Jmol script that loads the backbone (N, CA, C; Angstrom):
load data "model"
ATOM      1  N   MET A   1     191.265 221.335  92.108  1.00  0.00           N
ATOM      2  CA  MET A   1     191.068 221.527  91.216  1.00  0.00           C
ATOM      3  C   MET A   1     189.619 221.317  90.708  1.00  0.00           C
ATOM      4  N   ALA A   2     189.346 222.293  89.371  1.00  0.00           N
ATOM      5  CA  ALA A   2     188.426 223.286  88.908  1.00  0.00           C
ATOM      6  C   ALA A   2     187.124 222.141  88.204  1.00  0.00           C
ATOM      7  N   SER A   3     186.049 222.188  88.438  1.00  0.00           N
ATOM      8  CA  SER A   3     185.280 221.158  87.950  1.00  0.00           C
ATOM      9  C   SER A   3     184.516 221.476  86.024  1.00  0.00           C
ATOM     10  N   VAL A   4     185.042 220.660  85.509  1.00  0.00           N
ATOM     11  CA  VAL A   4     184.451 221.210  84.241  1.00  0.00           C
ATOM     12  C   VAL A   4     183.047 220.907  83.765  1.00  0.00           C
ATOM     13  N   LYS A   5     182.747 221.496  82.747  1.00  0.00           N
ATOM     14  CA  LYS A   5     181.144 220.865  82.552  1.00  0.00           C
ATOM     15  C   LYS A   5     180.866 220.101  81.996  1.00  0.00           C
ATOM     16  N   LYS A   6     180.786 218.560  81.940  1.00  0.00           N
ATOM     17  CA  LYS A   6     180.462 217.865  80.731  1.00  0.00           C
ATOM     18  C   LYS A   6     179.055 217.568  80.245  1.00  0.00           C
ATOM     19  N   MET A   7     179.317 216.894  78.982  1.00  0.00           N
ATOM     20  CA  MET A   7     178.122 216.742  77.775  1.00  0.00           C
ATOM     21  C   MET A   7     177.208 216.080  78.470  1.00  0.00           C
ATOM     22  N   PRO A   8     176.050 216.578  78.063  1.00  0.00           N
ATOM     23  CA  PRO A   8     174.919 215.237  79.081  1.00  0.00           C
ATOM     24  C   PRO A   8     174.891 214.208  77.824  1.00  0.00           C
ATOM     25  N   ILE A   9     174.906 212.704  78.040  1.00  0.00           N
ATOM     26  CA  ILE A   9     175.017 211.828  78.150  1.00  0.00           C
ATOM     27  C   ILE A   9     173.464 211.450  77.087  1.00  0.00           C
ATOM     28  N   PRO A  10     173.618 211.271  75.669  1.00  0.00           N
ATOM     29  CA  PRO A  10     172.188 211.103  74.679  1.00  0.00           C
ATOM     30  C   PRO A  10     171.193 209.979  75.208  1.00  0.00           C
ATOM     31  N   GLU A  11     169.951 210.189  74.738  1.00  0.00           N
ATOM     32  CA  GLU A  11     169.246 208.793  74.819  1.00  0.00           C
ATOM     33  C   GLU A  11     169.634 208.275  73.950  1.00  0.00           C
ATOM     34  N   PHE A  12     169.300 206.628  74.479  1.00  0.00           N
ATOM     35  CA  PHE A  12     169.929 205.923  72.900  1.00  0.00           C
ATOM     36  C   PHE A  12     168.503 205.405  73.277  1.00  0.00           C
ATOM     37  N   ARG A  13     168.000 204.789  71.526  1.00  0.00           N
ATOM     38  CA  ARG A  13     166.538 203.898  71.487  1.00  0.00           C
ATOM     39  C   ARG A  13     166.855 202.342  71.389  1.00  0.00           C
ATOM     40  N   THR A  14     168.694 201.903  71.053  1.00  0.00           N
ATOM     41  CA  THR A  14     169.062 200.661  71.175  1.00  0.00           C
ATOM     42  C   THR A  14     169.969 200.441  71.621  1.00  0.00           C
ATOM     43  N   GLU A  15     170.626 199.291  72.062  1.00  0.00           N
ATOM     44  CA  GLU A  15     171.680 198.782  73.044  1.00  0.00           C
ATOM     45  C   GLU A  15     173.113 199.092  71.496  1.00  0.00           C
ATOM     46  N   ASP A  16     172.427 198.519  70.740  1.00  0.00           N
ATOM     47  CA  ASP A  16     173.844 198.899  69.708  1.00  0.00           C
ATOM     48  C   ASP A  16     173.758 199.932  68.987  1.00  0.00           C
ATOM     49  N   GLU A  17     172.637 200.839  69.130  1.00  0.00           N
ATOM     50  CA  GLU A  17     173.383 202.450  69.191  1.00  0.00           C
ATOM     51  C   GLU A  17     174.222 203.091  70.239  1.00  0.00           C
ATOM     52  N   GLU A  18     173.701 203.045  71.342  1.00  0.00           N
ATOM     53  CA  GLU A  18     174.742 203.286  72.973  1.00  0.00           C
ATOM     54  C   GLU A  18     176.002 202.631  71.919  1.00  0.00           C
ATOM     55  N   ARG A  19     176.141 201.181  71.888  1.00  0.00           N
ATOM     56  CA  ARG A  19     177.362 200.593  71.600  1.00  0.00           C
ATOM     57  C   ARG A  19     178.268 201.062  70.548  1.00  0.00           C
ATOM     58  N   GLU A  20     177.715 202.002  69.565  1.00  0.00           N
ATOM     59  CA  GLU A  20     178.288 202.618  68.326  1.00  0.00           C
ATOM     60  C   GLU A  20     178.456 203.720  69.273  1.00  0.00           C
ATOM     61  N   PHE A  21     177.643 204.361  69.492  1.00  0.00           N
ATOM     62  CA  PHE A  21     177.971 205.798  69.930  1.00  0.00           C
ATOM     63  C   PHE A  21     179.492 205.647  70.914  1.00  0.00           C
ATOM     64  N   TRP A  22     179.510 204.532  71.870  1.00  0.00           N
ATOM     65  CA  TRP A  22     180.526 205.208  73.363  1.00  0.00           C
ATOM     66  C   TRP A  22     181.842 204.379  72.165  1.00  0.00           C
ATOM     67  N   ALA A  23     181.704 203.611  71.152  1.00  0.00           N
ATOM     68  CA  ALA A  23     183.148 203.163  70.330  1.00  0.00           C
ATOM     69  C   ALA A  23     183.732 203.986  69.887  1.00  0.00           C
ATOM     70  N   GLU A  24     183.030 204.990  69.230  1.00  0.00           N
ATOM     71  CA  GLU A  24     183.286 206.669  68.634  1.00  0.00           C
ATOM     72  C   GLU A  24     183.508 207.912  69.310  1.00  0.00           C
ATOM     73  N   HIS A  25     183.357 207.679  70.627  1.00  0.00           N
ATOM     74  CA  HIS A  25     183.138 208.997  71.997  1.00  0.00           C
ATOM     75  C   HIS A  25     183.893 208.309  73.444  1.00  0.00           C
ATOM     76  N   ASP A  26     184.768 209.562  73.422  1.00  0.00           N
ATOM     77  CA  ASP A  26     185.689 209.388  75.118  1.00  0.00           C
ATOM     78  C   ASP A  26     183.774 209.607  75.888  1.00  0.00           C
ATOM     79  N   SER A  27     184.577 208.761  77.336  1.00  0.00           N
ATOM     80  CA  SER A  27     183.603 208.897  78.207  1.00  0.00           C
ATOM     81  C   SER A  27     184.059 210.130  79.117  1.00  0.00           C
ATOM     82  N   THR A  28     185.462 210.755  79.187  1.00  0.00           N
ATOM     83  CA  THR A  28     185.418 211.592  80.114  1.00  0.00           C
ATOM     84  C   THR A  28     185.002 212.948  79.716  1.00  0.00           C
ATOM     85  N   LYS A  29     184.171 213.100  78.543  1.00  0.00           N
ATOM     86  CA  LYS A  29     183.601 214.060  78.227  1.00  0.00           C
ATOM     87  C   LYS A  29     182.460 213.985  78.686  1.00  0.00           C
ATOM     88  N   PHE A  30     181.966 213.051  78.861  1.00  0.00           N
ATOM     89  CA  PHE A  30     180.441 212.525  79.662  1.00  0.00           C
ATOM     90  C   PHE A  30     180.252 212.932  81.212  1.00  0.00           C
ATOM     91  N   ILE A  31     181.638 212.131  81.791  1.00  0.00           N
ATOM     92  CA  ILE A  31     181.293 211.282  83.026  1.00  0.00           C
ATOM     93  C   ILE A  31     183.200 211.736  83.633  1.00  0.00           C
ATOM     94  N   ASP A  32     182.120 212.210  84.723  1.00  0.00           N
ATOM     95  CA  ASP A  32     183.415 212.937  85.666  1.00  0.00           C
ATOM     96  C   ASP A  32     183.571 211.715  86.605  1.00  0.00           C
ATOM     97  N   TRP A  33     184.782 211.024  85.606  1.00  0.00           N
ATOM     98  CA  TRP A  33     185.100 209.306  86.996  1.00  0.00           C
ATOM     99  C   TRP A  33     185.960 209.530  88.013  1.00  0.00           C
ATOM    100  N   GLN A  34     186.521 210.882  88.295  1.00  0.00           N
ATOM    101  CA  GLN A  34     187.140 211.680  89.945  1.00  0.00           C
ATOM    102  C   GLN A  34     185.809 211.196  90.381  1.00  0.00           C
ATOM    103  N   ALA A  35     184.768 212.164  89.828  1.00  0.00           N
ATOM    104  CA  ALA A  35     183.722 211.811  91.506  1.00  0.00           C
ATOM    105  C   ALA A  35     183.199 210.352  91.409  1.00  0.00           C
ATOM    106  N   ALA A  36     182.411 209.861  90.448  1.00  0.00           N
ATOM    107  CA  ALA A  36     182.248 207.670  90.273  1.00  0.00           C
ATOM    108  C   ALA A  36     182.495 207.965  91.713  1.00  0.00           C
ATOM    109  N   PRO A  37     181.150 207.005  92.427  1.00  0.00           N
ATOM    110  CA  PRO A  37     181.774 205.983  93.445  1.00  0.00           C
ATOM    111  C   PRO A  37     182.230 204.962  93.153  1.00  0.00           C
ATOM    112  N   ARG A  38     183.405 204.381  94.166  1.00  0.00           N
ATOM    113  CA  ARG A  38     183.617 203.445  93.492  1.00  0.00           C
ATOM    114  C   ARG A  38     182.388 202.079  94.061  1.00  0.00           C
ATOM    115  N   ARG A  39     182.388 200.902  93.117  1.00  0.00           N
ATOM    116  CA  ARG A  39     181.670 199.806  93.039  1.00  0.00           C
ATOM    117  C   ARG A  39     182.146 198.584  93.269  1.00  0.00           C
ATOM    118  N   LYS A  40     181.627 197.658  93.683  1.00  0.00           N
ATOM    119  CA  LYS A  40     181.952 196.227  93.767  1.00  0.00           C
ATOM    120  C   LYS A  40     181.225 195.564  93.763  1.00  0.00           C
ATOM    121  N   PHE A  41     181.329 194.430  92.282  1.00  0.00           N
ATOM    122  CA  PHE A  41     180.177 193.590  91.185  1.00  0.00           C
ATOM    123  C   PHE A  41     180.962 192.050  91.763  1.00  0.00           C
ATOM    124  N   PRO A  42     180.757 191.957  93.524  1.00  0.00           N
ATOM    125  CA  PRO A  42     180.858 190.277  93.650  1.00  0.00           C
ATOM    126  C   PRO A  42     180.197 189.520  93.164  1.00  0.00           C
ATOM    127  N   ASN A  43     179.331 189.612  92.678  1.00  0.00           N
ATOM    128  CA  ASN A  43     178.450 188.366  92.157  1.00  0.00           C
ATOM    129  C   ASN A  43     178.834 188.103  90.384  1.00  0.00           C
ATOM    130  N   LEU A  44     179.716 188.688  90.077  1.00  0.00           N
ATOM    131  CA  LEU A  44     180.366 188.847  88.296  1.00  0.00           C
ATOM    132  C   LEU A  44     180.847 187.701  88.460  1.00  0.00           C
ATOM    133  N   LYS A  45     180.381 186.490  87.179  1.00  0.00           N
ATOM    134  CA  LYS A  45     181.185 185.564  86.889  1.00  0.00           C
ATOM    135  C   LYS A  45     181.876 185.725  85.660  1.00  0.00           C
ATOM    136  N   PRO A  46     183.376 185.016  85.549  1.00  0.00           N
ATOM    137  CA  PRO A  46     184.343 185.424  84.809  1.00  0.00           C
ATOM    138  C   PRO A  46     183.822 184.469  83.515  1.00  0.00           C
ATOM    139  N   THR A  47     184.083 185.275  82.084  1.00  0.00           N
ATOM    140  CA  THR A  47     183.901 184.647  80.765  1.00  0.00           C
ATOM    141  C   THR A  47     184.406 183.162  81.128  1.00  0.00           C
ATOM    142  N   LEU A  48     184.052 182.586  80.317  1.00  0.00           N
ATOM    143  CA  LEU A  48     184.502 181.219  79.928  1.00  0.00           C
ATOM    144  C   LEU A  48     184.549 180.677  78.572  1.00  0.00           C
ATOM    145  N   ARG A  49     185.932 180.118  78.499  1.00  0.00           N
ATOM    146  CA  ARG A  49     186.278 179.924  76.956  1.00  0.00           C
ATOM    147  C   ARG A  49     186.950 177.919  77.042  1.00  0.00           C
ATOM    148  N   THR A  50     185.954 177.364  76.241  1.00  0.00           N
ATOM    149  CA  THR A  50     186.127 175.974  76.175  1.00  0.00           C
ATOM    150  C   THR A  50     187.679 176.012  75.602  1.00  0.00           C
ATOM    151  N   ILE A  51     188.562 175.184  76.069  1.00  0.00           N
ATOM    152  CA  ILE A  51     189.849 174.011  75.676  1.00  0.00           C
ATOM    153  C   ILE A  51     189.913 172.939  75.796  1.00  0.00           C
ATOM    154  N   SER A  52     190.913 172.621  74.604  1.00  0.00           N
ATOM    155  CA  SER A  52     190.720 171.242  74.068  1.00  0.00           C
ATOM    156  C   SER A  52     192.329 171.063  74.953  1.00  0.00           C
ATOM    157  N   LEU A  53     192.736 170.081  76.059  1.00  0.00           N
ATOM    158  CA  LEU A  53     193.695 169.394  76.708  1.00  0.00           C
ATOM    159  C   LEU A  53     194.097 167.979  76.883  1.00  0.00           C
ATOM    160  N   ARG A  54     195.637 167.498  76.006  1.00  0.00           N
ATOM    161  CA  ARG A  54     195.898 166.279  76.075  1.00  0.00           C
ATOM    162  C   ARG A  54     196.656 166.458  77.100  1.00  0.00           C
ATOM    163  N   LEU A  55     196.264 165.239  78.407  1.00  0.00           N
ATOM    164  CA  LEU A  55     196.688 164.841  79.670  1.00  0.00           C
ATOM    165  C   LEU A  55     196.564 163.315  79.472  1.00  0.00           C
ATOM    166  N   PRO A  56     198.050 162.816  79.879  1.00  0.00           N
ATOM    167  CA  PRO A  56     197.958 161.573  79.667  1.00  0.00           C
ATOM    168  C   PRO A  56     196.705 160.759  81.088  1.00  0.00           C
ATOM    169  N   VAL A  57     196.166 159.339  80.235  1.00  0.00           N
ATOM    170  CA  VAL A  57     195.571 158.644  80.943  1.00  0.00           C
ATOM    171  C   VAL A  57     195.558 158.572  82.641  1.00  0.00           C
ATOM    172  N   SER A  58     196.617 158.526  82.862  1.00  0.00           N
ATOM    173  CA  SER A  58     196.868 158.243  84.409  1.00  0.00           C
ATOM    174  C   SER A  58     196.771 159.874  85.229  1.00  0.00           C
ATOM    175  N   MET A  59     197.634 160.368  84.588  1.00  0.00           N
ATOM    176  CA  MET A  59     197.153 161.865  85.451  1.00  0.00           C
ATOM    177  C   MET A  59     195.763 162.358  85.614  1.00  0.00           C
ATOM    178  N   ILE A  60     194.838 162.331  84.657  1.00  0.00           N
ATOM    179  CA  ILE A  60     193.554 162.044  84.873  1.00  0.00           C
ATOM    180  C   ILE A  60     192.725 162.056  86.025  1.00  0.00           C
ATOM    181  N   GLU A  61     193.169 160.183  85.842  1.00  0.00           N
ATOM    182  CA  GLU A  61     193.243 159.462  87.064  1.00  0.00           C
ATOM    183  C   GLU A  61     193.471 159.200  88.068  1.00  0.00           C
ATOM    184  N   ASP A  62     194.808 159.814  88.258  1.00  0.00           N
ATOM    185  CA  ASP A  62     194.623 160.578  89.542  1.00  0.00           C
ATOM    186  C   ASP A  62     194.420 162.006  90.361  1.00  0.00           C
ATOM    187  N   LEU A  63     193.896 162.891  88.900  1.00  0.00           N
ATOM    188  CA  LEU A  63     192.813 163.819  89.178  1.00  0.00           C
ATOM    189  C   LEU A  63     191.637 163.827  90.062  1.00  0.00           C
ATOM    190  N   LYS A  64     191.007 162.423  88.999  1.00  0.00           N
ATOM    191  CA  LYS A  64     189.925 162.036  89.411  1.00  0.00           C
ATOM    192  C   LYS A  64     190.035 161.886  91.010  1.00  0.00           C
ATOM    193  N   VAL A  65     190.532 160.795  91.085  1.00  0.00           N
ATOM    194  CA  VAL A  65     190.653 159.923  92.392  1.00  0.00           C
ATOM    195  C   VAL A  65     190.667 161.324  93.889  1.00  0.00           C
ATOM    196  N   LEU A  66     191.965 162.308  93.337  1.00  0.00           N
ATOM    197  CA  LEU A  66     192.227 163.454  94.330  1.00  0.00           C
ATOM    198  C   LEU A  66     190.865 164.194  94.084  1.00  0.00           C
ATOM    199  N   ALA A  67     189.873 164.508  93.242  1.00  0.00           N
ATOM    200  CA  ALA A  67     188.729 165.133  93.464  1.00  0.00           C
ATOM    201  C   ALA A  67     187.718 164.720  93.984  1.00  0.00           C
ATOM    202  N   ASN A  68     187.543 163.070  94.188  1.00  0.00           N
ATOM    203  CA  ASN A  68     186.936 162.622  94.911  1.00  0.00           C
ATOM    204  C   ASN A  68     187.029 162.707  96.108  1.00  0.00           C
ATOM    205  N   LYS A  69     188.121 162.485  96.384  1.00  0.00           N
ATOM    206  CA  LYS A  69     188.020 162.376  98.104  1.00  0.00           C
ATOM    207  C   LYS A  69     187.889 164.146  98.812  1.00  0.00           C
ATOM    208  N   LYS A  70     188.210 164.901  97.383  1.00  0.00           N
ATOM    209  CA  LYS A  70     187.701 166.392  98.308  1.00  0.00           C
ATOM    210  C   LYS A  70     186.444 166.365  98.381  1.00  0.00           C
ATOM    211  N   ASP A  71     185.368 166.010  97.473  1.00  0.00           N
ATOM    212  CA  ASP A  71     184.431 165.776  96.895  1.00  0.00           C
ATOM    213  C   ASP A  71     183.681 167.185  96.233  1.00  0.00           C
ATOM    214  N   VAL A  72     184.469 167.229  95.046  1.00  0.00           N
ATOM    215  CA  VAL A  72     184.614 167.735  94.076  1.00  0.00           C
ATOM    216  C   VAL A  72     184.380 167.447  92.623  1.00  0.00           C
ATOM    217  N   PRO A  73     184.034 168.204  91.706  1.00  0.00           N
ATOM    218  CA  PRO A  73     184.383 167.585  90.185  1.00  0.00           C
ATOM    219  C   PRO A  73     185.621 167.923  89.560  1.00  0.00           C
ATOM    220  N   TYR A  74     186.536 166.490  89.159  1.00  0.00           N
ATOM    221  CA  TYR A  74     187.503 167.273  89.093  1.00  0.00           C
ATOM    222  C   TYR A  74     188.128 168.193  87.754  1.00  0.00           C
ATOM    223  N   GLN A  75     187.010 168.718  87.185  1.00  0.00           N
ATOM    224  CA  GLN A  75     187.484 169.807  85.909  1.00  0.00           C
ATOM    225  C   GLN A  75     187.388 170.245  87.090  1.00  0.00           C
ATOM    226  N   SER A  76     187.284 171.271  87.929  1.00  0.00           N
ATOM    227  CA  SER A  76     187.399 172.061  89.245  1.00  0.00           C
ATOM    228  C   SER A  76     188.344 172.068  90.024  1.00  0.00           C
ATOM    229  N   LEU A  77     188.398 170.879  89.925  1.00  0.00           N
ATOM    230  CA  LEU A  77     189.669 170.300  91.101  1.00  0.00           C
ATOM    231  C   LEU A  77     191.350 171.570  89.860  1.00  0.00           C
ATOM    232  N   LEU A  78     191.157 171.016  89.248  1.00  0.00           N
ATOM    233  CA  LEU A  78     192.081 171.121  88.228  1.00  0.00           C
ATOM    234  C   LEU A  78     192.375 172.669  87.735  1.00  0.00           C
ATOM    235  N   LYS A  79     190.828 173.045  87.845  1.00  0.00           N
ATOM    236  CA  LYS A  79     191.469 175.124  87.749  1.00  0.00           C
ATOM    237  C   LYS A  79     191.723 175.520  88.993  1.00  0.00           C
ATOM    238  N   VAL A  80     191.223 174.915  90.187  1.00  0.00           N
ATOM    239  CA  VAL A  80     191.733 174.996  91.488  1.00  0.00           C
ATOM    240  C   VAL A  80     193.417 175.322  91.447  1.00  0.00           C
ATOM    241  N   PHE A  81     193.969 173.838  91.289  1.00  0.00           N
ATOM    242  CA  PHE A  81     195.663 173.656  90.589  1.00  0.00           C
ATOM    243  C   PHE A  81     195.817 175.046  89.628  1.00  0.00           C
ATOM    244  N   LEU A  82     195.208 175.029  88.516  1.00  0.00           N
ATOM    245  CA  LEU A  82     196.105 175.934  87.699  1.00  0.00           C
ATOM    246  C   LEU A  82     195.590 177.042  88.539  1.00  0.00           C
ATOM    247  N   ALA A  83     194.494 178.251  88.940  1.00  0.00           N
ATOM    248  CA  ALA A  83     194.739 179.753  89.782  1.00  0.00           C
ATOM    249  C   ALA A  83     195.668 179.320  90.535  1.00  0.00           C
ATOM    250  N   GLU A  84     195.970 178.470  91.668  1.00  0.00           N
ATOM    251  CA  GLU A  84     197.320 178.185  92.348  1.00  0.00           C
ATOM    252  C   GLU A  84     198.555 178.623  91.650  1.00  0.00           C
ATOM    253  N   ARG A  85     198.706 178.026  90.713  1.00  0.00           N
ATOM    254  CA  ARG A  85     200.160 177.988  90.348  1.00  0.00           C
ATOM    255  C   ARG A  85     200.178 178.928  89.669  1.00  0.00           C
ATOM    256  N   LEU A  86     199.088 179.481  88.934  1.00  0.00           N
ATOM    257  CA  LEU A  86     199.192 180.952  88.282  1.00  0.00           C
ATOM    258  C   LEU A  86     199.716 182.686  89.600  1.00  0.00           C
ATOM    259  N   GLU A  87     199.002 182.661  90.771  1.00  0.00           N
ATOM    260  CA  GLU A  87     199.230 182.994  91.406  1.00  0.00           C
ATOM    261  C   GLU A  87     200.594 183.106  91.804  1.00  0.00           C
ATOM    262  N   LYS A  88     200.937 182.186  91.984  1.00  0.00           N
ATOM    263  CA  LYS A  88     202.423 181.594  92.860  1.00  0.00           C
ATOM    264  C   LYS A  88     203.668 182.406  91.839  1.00  0.00           C
ATOM    265  N   GLU A  89     202.822 182.059  90.568  1.00  0.00           N
ATOM    266  CA  GLU A  89     204.207 182.267  89.407  1.00  0.00           C
ATOM    267  C   GLU A  89     204.006 183.846  88.970  1.00  0.00           C
ATOM    268  N   ARG A  90     202.915 184.509  89.563  1.00  0.00           N
ATOM    269  CA  ARG A  90     202.519 185.753  88.911  1.00  0.00           C
ATOM    270  C   ARG A  90     203.236 186.685  90.441  1.00  0.00           C
ATOM    271  N   ARG A  91     203.675 185.992  91.754  1.00  0.00           N
ATOM    272  CA  ARG A  91     204.214 186.771  92.717  1.00  0.00           C
ATOM    273  C   ARG A  91     205.837 186.527  92.894  1.00  0.00           C
ATOM    274  N   ARG A  92     206.058 185.714  92.207  1.00  0.00           N
ATOM    275  CA  ARG A  92     207.215 184.967  91.788  1.00  0.00           C
ATOM    276  C   ARG A  92     207.908 186.572  90.822  1.00  0.00           C
ATOM    277  N   ALA A  93     207.395 186.739  89.600  1.00  0.00           N
ATOM    278  CA  ALA A  93     208.124 187.411  88.502  1.00  0.00           C
ATOM    279  C   ALA A  93     208.084 188.819  88.958  1.00  0.00           C
TER     280      ALA A  93
END
end "model"
wireframe off; spacefill off
backbone 0.3
color backbone group
């Protein structure tokens, strides 16, 4: 596959200017993504969103007891349970 000459990426004065530029331009005209090295970002944290969830008091109490036995916060344990179930459902689909 022949290498195609890419256009130079302009210099940006601000992040807003750069954001606006990339919103209007196709990066493949500037970057050869096939030649780009693969990178891993193990320390990235997922974006979180707070939600309200109504649960029976007894369920919350059971969750707190179980979380205490595992020495983790109950909300963290709930996230683990949800993640495990979501993974199970994805495999099933």
